[in-house]
Steps between C-alpha positions, in 0.01 A plus 500: 500500500827567685766688305871418496626842391460682836743251654753571224441875535641482854841451337494849346754630752736213420464462124594784267235406241193276471639366172673217690155363588459381141668180388679546166310195368161656589300704249370734771614862497682657797344785695654845451503554878398324820208744526329344196600139570223241454478121469544547124853635565621206711628161382550332836277327753550537875503217751300632795604221738875484432732546796861418572371225731391310185792550259340319204170689503425717198572868569456637147522386140387524141124532460460240223359238737253220440305290747391154391590597141294822491669845484427710808366853487555804716410478868555276800603142428478261794721197448421178680641151465212422259618762248768422244699816435691550176611753241329593177696556180411872511836642612778245548390196300348298786747614764541809715702683762418509870637661813482271802467570870874447546572794266621289209375546144466194280370402159261208539320256277135422570592179685739676733257788553222262602732335753581844650131569551419180690343678798211744524607849406350805335628676191387844387501507120519838318 
């Protein structure tokens, strides 16, 4: 199973602490240092296919995702047009925050999130 945390660890020279990798609405505990960071210390998924050429692609966001009404677990999630993407109630009451390929950060409902994921792309879930 692919892990998300090594990608977040690459930010250790930019971020002063790994505590910012935990959403305040998440019940996960932050890592004490980047050296001990694991998927259990990260709240955010990564969009592996996001580029500035596709400004509405998902770059990162809250991990409380569902596909076709089922909460997703840790690992690689491949989204296709046949998958309905949405939020669970786990962190933000059926909504969530995402960073898009254009660099913007937005809070989205499940309907808006599903519309943003209307092409094939891969998300790495912690």
